[in-house]
N, C-alpha and C positions, 0 to 999 in steps of 0.2 A: 250181155246187151242187151233193152229194154224190148220188151215184147209189150202187143196190148191184142183188146178182144173188143168187140164190140156185139152190138143184141138187135141191133137196128132201131132204136126206139129213135121216137122225132125227137126227139129232147142230145139226143149227141148231136147231133146236126144244127141243131141252133141253139143249143148253148156252148159250143163245141169241147164236147168231150167226148172219151170210152166208157162200156164199160168196166172193164178192168184192165190193170198198168201190173206188169213182171217186170221187176226187176232184182237178178239173181233166185232164188230163193224163196223170196216175197209177191205174194199177190195181193193187189186192193184194188176191191172195190165197190165202185159210185154208190154212192145213195140210188137202187133199186126201189123201184113203185112196179104194179100190178101191171105194163102194161104186154098186151098179148100180140099176135104178128101182123096181126092189120092195124095195128097203131092204137086200139083202143084199149080201153080200161077195164079190167076184170070184173066182171058182178060177180056178186055175192058179199059175201059178209070181210072183217076183216084176218077171219081164219084161209080162208081161198084167197081173198088178197096176200096173205101172206106166203100161202102155198106158191104162189104163180111169184112171186120175192123169188123163194128160193129157190123156185128152179131154174132164175131166170140169173140165178147169180154160182149157186155149183155149174149150169153151163159153161159160164165164163172164166170160172176157174182148172176146169176141164180143160174146154181149148188153154189152157195156156200150162199147166202138164202135171195140175192138181185133181186134191179132192175133194169130196166134202169130210170128209176125217184132215184134211190141212190144217180146215178154218179153227185159227185161235182165237179169234175176238170179231163178234159180231156188233150192231149198233141195231136196233127197232124206233122208227118212230113211232107213233100214234095217236092218230087225231083224238079219238076218245078212251079215258080211263078208265070204261066198259072191256075193252075189246082183250084186255091183257093175259089175262088164263085161256081165253080162246088164241091168240098169238103165240105165248108161249108152249103153247101146247105142241102148233107145227112144231115152231126150231125143235120141242126136243124131239120133236119124230124124225128131220133133217139133219141135227145133228149131238143128241143124244150121247151113241160113241164119239164122237171129236169130246164133244162139252167145253165149248170155249168158253174163254169168257166174255161178259157178254149184258149191253143195257138195254132196257129200253128205259124212253121214255113218251112222255109228253108233248104234242106243240096246235100250234093252233093253226097251222093250216099247211098243204103239201102241194106241190104245183098242179094239182090237179082237184077240184073241188069236192070230187066223191072218191077220192084215195082216201084210206080210210089209214091204208100200215106205209112205211118208206124202209129196206130197209143197207144197209150195208158189211160187207164183212170181208175181214186178213186171210190171209193163209199165207203160210211158213210150208213148202213144199222140202220134205224129208230128202236126202239122195235114195236115187231108186237100189 
């Protein structure tokens, strides 16, 4: 049975998607930007924004029955080459125990001009 999680991002309704989908033991988390509960962008640098993205990702995974340790893949999109070390350090803080495969790539732009990072993830939930 397919399950879905939403995060309240204004883009979910506007673009017709949900934060995450679980099908069987697999959870796929959409590209997640640094959105605060009121719809504004997380202030601060790329590390601050990445931390917010990871918090939203983990919340969606937990809502669908998984944990951060179930994450097997992440994709981090950055708008500035110089932010990779800071974002990588935040990734290690959240997923260092899981050690997922990871991709970090530079992009020209994201959905909001002030976004420095957008992240997606995949998890495989082990049987209890």
